C-alpha positions as CSV (number, residue, x, y, z in Angstrom):
1,X,-39.0,-43.7,10.7
2,X,-37.6,-40.9,12.8
3,X,-34.4,-39.0,12.0
4,X,-31.9,-38.4,14.8
5,X,-30.4,-34.9,15.0
6,X,-26.7,-34.8,15.3
7,X,-24.4,-32.1,16.5
8,X,-21.3,-33.6,14.9
9,X,-19.1,-31.1,13.0
10,X,-17.5,-31.9,9.7
11,X,-14.0,-33.2,9.9
12,X,-11.4,-30.3,10.0
13,X,-9.1,-30.3,7.0
14,X,-5.5,-30.7,8.0
15,X,-2.6,-28.5,6.7
16,X,-2.7,-25.3,4.8
17,X,-5.5,-24.7,2.4
18,X,-7.0,-22.1,0.2
19,X,-8.1,-19.0,2.1
20,X,-11.8,-18.4,2.3
21,X,-13.6,-15.4,0.6
22,X,-13.9,-14.5,-3.0
23,X,-12.6,-17.0,-5.4
24,X,-10.3,-15.4,-8.0
25,X,-8.3,-17.0,-10.8
26,X,-4.5,-17.1,-10.9
27,X,-4.5,-15.2,-14.2
28,X,-6.2,-12.2,-12.6
29,X,-3.5,-12.0,-10.0
30,X,-0.8,-12.5,-12.6
31,X,-2.2,-9.7,-14.8
32,X,-2.5,-7.3,-11.8
33,X,1.1,-8.2,-10.7
34,X,2.4,-7.6,-14.2
35,X,0.9,-4.1,-14.3
36,X,2.3,-3.3,-10.9
37,X,5.8,-4.6,-11.7
38,X,5.8,-2.7,-15.0
39,X,5.0,0.6,-13.2
40,X,7.0,0.3,-10.0
41,X,9.6,-2.4,-10.7
42,X,10.3,-5.5,-8.6
43,X,11.7,-3.7,-5.6
44,X,9.1,-1.0,-5.6
45,X,6.1,-3.4,-5.7
46,X,4.6,-5.1,-2.7
47,X,2.3,-8.1,-2.5
48,X,-0.3,-5.8,-0.9
49,X,-0.2,-3.6,-4.0
50,X,-0.7,-6.6,-6.2
51,X,-3.6,-7.9,-4.1
52,X,-5.3,-4.5,-4.1
53,X,-5.1,-4.3,-7.9
54,X,-6.4,-7.8,-8.3
55,X,-9.2,-7.1,-5.7
56,X,-8.2,-10.1,-3.6
57,X,-6.7,-10.6,-0.2
58,X,-2.9,-10.7,0.2
59,X,-3.4,-14.2,1.7
60,X,-4.9,-15.4,-1.6
61,X,-2.1,-14.1,-3.6
62,X,0.4,-15.7,-1.2
63,X,-1.6,-19.0,-1.4
64,X,-1.2,-19.1,-5.2
65,X,2.4,-17.9,-5.6
66,X,4.1,-18.1,-2.2
67,X,6.5,-15.1,-2.4
68,X,6.8,-12.0,-4.5
69,X,9.9,-13.4,-6.2
70,X,8.1,-16.6,-7.3
71,X,5.2,-14.5,-8.6
72,X,7.6,-12.2,-10.6
73,X,9.4,-15.3,-12.0
74,X,6.1,-16.9,-13.1
75,X,5.1,-13.6,-14.9
76,X,8.5,-13.5,-16.7
77,X,8.4,-17.2,-17.7
78,X,4.8,-17.1,-19.0
79,X,5.6,-14.6,-21.7
80,X,9.4,-15.0,-22.0
81,X,9.4,-18.7,-22.7
82,X,7.0,-18.5,-25.7
83,X,9.2,-15.7,-27.2
84,X,12.3,-18.0,-26.9
85,X,10.4,-21.0,-28.4
86,X,9.2,-18.9,-31.3
87,X,12.7,-17.4,-31.8
88,X,14.3,-20.9,-31.9
89,X,11.6,-22.2,-34.2
90,X,12.3,-19.3,-36.6
91,X,16.0,-20.0,-36.5
92,X,15.5,-23.7,-37.2
93,X,13.1,-22.9,-40.1
94,X,15.6,-20.3,-41.5
95,X,18.4,-22.9,-41.5
96,X,16.3,-25.5,-43.2
97,X,15.2,-23.0,-45.9
98,X,18.5,-21.2,-46.6
99,X,21.2,-23.7,-45.4
100,X,24.6,-22.0,-45.2
101,X,23.5,-19.0,-47.3
102,X,21.8,-17.2,-44.3
103,X,22.4,-13.5,-44.4
104,X,22.9,-11.2,-41.4
105,X,19.7,-9.4,-42.0
106,X,17.8,-12.7,-42.0
107,X,19.2,-13.5,-38.5
108,X,18.5,-10.0,-37.2
109,X,14.9,-10.0,-38.3
110,X,14.3,-13.5,-37.1
111,X,15.7,-12.6,-33.7
112,X,13.5,-9.5,-33.4
113,X,10.3,-11.1,-35.0
114,X,8.8,-12.6,-31.8
115,X,8.9,-9.3,-30.0
116,X,7.7,-7.3,-33.0
117,X,4.7,-9.7,-33.4
118,X,3.5,-9.4,-29.8
119,X,-0.1,-8.3,-29.6
120,X,-0.4,-4.5,-29.3
121,X,-2.1,-4.8,-25.9
122,X,-1.6,-3.3,-22.4
123,X,-0.4,-6.7,-21.2
124,X,2.3,-7.0,-23.8
125,X,3.5,-3.5,-23.1
126,X,3.6,-4.3,-19.4
127,X,5.8,-7.4,-20.1
128,X,8.1,-5.4,-22.3
129,X,8.5,-2.7,-19.6
130,X,9.3,-5.4,-17.0
131,X,11.8,-6.9,-19.4
132,X,13.5,-3.6,-19.8
133,X,13.4,-2.9,-16.1
134,X,15.0,-6.2,-15.3
135,X,18.4,-4.8,-15.8
136,X,17.8,-2.3,-13.0
137,X,16.6,-4.9,-10.5
138,X,18.9,-6.8,-8.0
139,X,21.7,-8.2,-10.1
140,X,21.7,-11.8,-9.1
141,X,17.9,-11.9,-9.3
142,X,17.8,-10.5,-12.9
143,X,20.8,-12.6,-14.0
144,X,19.2,-15.8,-12.8
145,X,16.0,-15.1,-14.7
146,X,17.8,-14.1,-17.9
147,X,19.9,-17.2,-17.8
148,X,16.9,-19.4,-17.3
149,X,14.9,-17.9,-20.2
150,X,17.5,-16.7,-22.7
151,X,20.8,-18.4,-22.4
152,X,20.1,-21.2,-24.9
153,X,18.7,-19.0,-27.6
154,X,21.3,-16.3,-27.2
155,X,24.1,-18.8,-27.6
156,X,22.3,-20.4,-30.6
157,X,22.1,-17.0,-32.4
158,X,25.7,-16.2,-31.5
159,X,26.8,-19.4,-33.3
160,X,24.5,-18.6,-36.2
161,X,26.0,-15.1,-36.6
162,X,29.4,-16.7,-36.5
163,X,28.5,-19.0,-39.4
164,X,27.3,-16.0,-41.4
165,X,30.3,-14.0,-40.4
166,X,33.2,-16.5,-40.0
167,X,35.9,-13.8,-40.3
168,X,34.7,-12.2,-37.1
169,X,35.7,-13.7,-33.7
170,X,32.9,-15.3,-31.7
171,X,33.8,-12.9,-28.8
172,X,33.1,-9.9,-31.1
173,X,29.8,-11.3,-32.2
174,X,28.7,-11.8,-28.5
175,X,29.4,-8.2,-27.9
176,X,27.4,-7.2,-31.0
177,X,24.5,-9.4,-30.1
178,X,24.3,-7.9,-26.6
179,X,24.3,-4.4,-28.2
180,X,21.3,-5.7,-30.3
181,X,19.5,-6.7,-27.1
182,X,20.4,-3.4,-25.4
183,X,19.2,-1.2,-28.1
184,X,15.9,-3.2,-28.4
185,X,15.3,-3.0,-24.7
186,X,15.8,0.7,-24.6
187,X,13.2,1.4,-27.3
188,X,10.7,-1.0,-25.8
189,X,11.2,0.4,-22.3
190,X,8.4,3.0,-22.7
191,X,10.6,6.1,-22.1
192,X,9.5,7.6,-25.5
193,X,12.6,9.7,-25.6
194,X,12.7,9.3,-29.4
195,X,9.3,10.9,-29.7
196,X,10.4,13.9,-27.6
197,X,13.8,14.4,-29.4
198,X,12.2,14.1,-32.9
199,X,9.4,16.5,-32.1
200,X,6.9,13.6,-32.7
201,X,8.4,12.6,-36.1
202,X,9.4,9.2,-34.7
203,X,6.7,7.0,-33.2
204,X,8.0,4.3,-30.8
205,X,4.7,2.6,-31.0
206,X,5.0,2.0,-34.7
207,X,6.4,-1.5,-34.6
208,X,7.1,-1.8,-38.3
209,X,9.0,1.5,-38.3
210,X,11.0,0.4,-35.2
211,X,11.7,-3.0,-36.7
212,X,13.1,-1.6,-39.9
213,X,15.3,1.0,-38.3
214,X,16.8,-1.3,-35.7
215,X,17.4,-4.0,-38.4
216,X,19.3,-1.4,-40.5
217,X,21.3,-0.2,-37.4
218,X,22.2,-3.7,-36.1
219,X,23.1,-5.1,-39.5
220,X,25.5,-2.2,-40.1
221,X,27.0,-2.9,-36.6
222,X,27.3,-6.7,-37.2
223,X,29.0,-6.1,-40.5
224,X,31.4,-3.4,-39.3
225,X,35.1,-4.1,-39.5
226,X,36.9,-4.6,-36.2
227,X,39.0,-1.9,-34.6
228,X,37.5,1.3,-35.9
229,X,37.3,2.8,-32.4
230,X,40.8,1.6,-31.5
231,X,42.2,3.1,-34.7
232,X,40.6,6.5,-33.9
233,X,41.9,6.3,-30.3
234,X,45.4,5.5,-31.4
235,X,45.5,8.4,-33.8
236,X,44.2,10.7,-31.1
237,X,47.0,9.6,-28.7
238,X,49.6,10.4,-31.4
239,X,48.4,14.0,-31.9
240,X,49.9,16.8,-29.8
241,X,47.6,17.9,-27.0
242,X,47.4,21.5,-28.4
243,X,46.1,20.2,-31.7
244,X,43.1,18.3,-30.1
245,X,40.0,20.5,-30.2
246,X,37.5,19.9,-27.4
247,X,34.0,19.6,-28.9
248,X,30.9,20.1,-26.8
């Protein structure tokens, strides 16, 4: 039986498809992008830079993620959402265990725990740097991501702090919760200013040390009476100008 040679070509696939060349996983591109965003920020990072770090073509990175904004969002969601889920689970367990006798320090440590428990890896440090940098990125872009990831848990913790401190207005507790977030982001930003100022006595990489100090600081702030700054300002206004020493 003879076989007939055919010159027919395989049917051409219609529509966009995966670019040819080396096959690389999405996670490899995500990790490379995370490192680039941590170093240069969202605005300062290009898809070409990400592709070069991942050792893939720009076309492949675009195939997987579409745009730089979508890639950044996926990076933020893949690590941010588990932090929120863990934070909410910790809060739920705390309420079940302590009921209405929850103390402020319990809430502070529960809020911080998911970040303090992150693995001490380069990938975790990159995410934390991105997280800290997000406040310097285009405002609407950063706000949209923070809303998507953190709004629910932040509101839940504000209500929990209000239950523990019912004498304080909810408005005040929102301010104090944001100051907790701000101080945490500054320390995890990787600037290492504390190490320089303290002559090396303070180690920003010591998570246990950082956790205890920020818990002490935030608890004191949460428990502080209202109006201390206003009282000082009022007293200053009442003093004659010539009696007010200027301190440098």
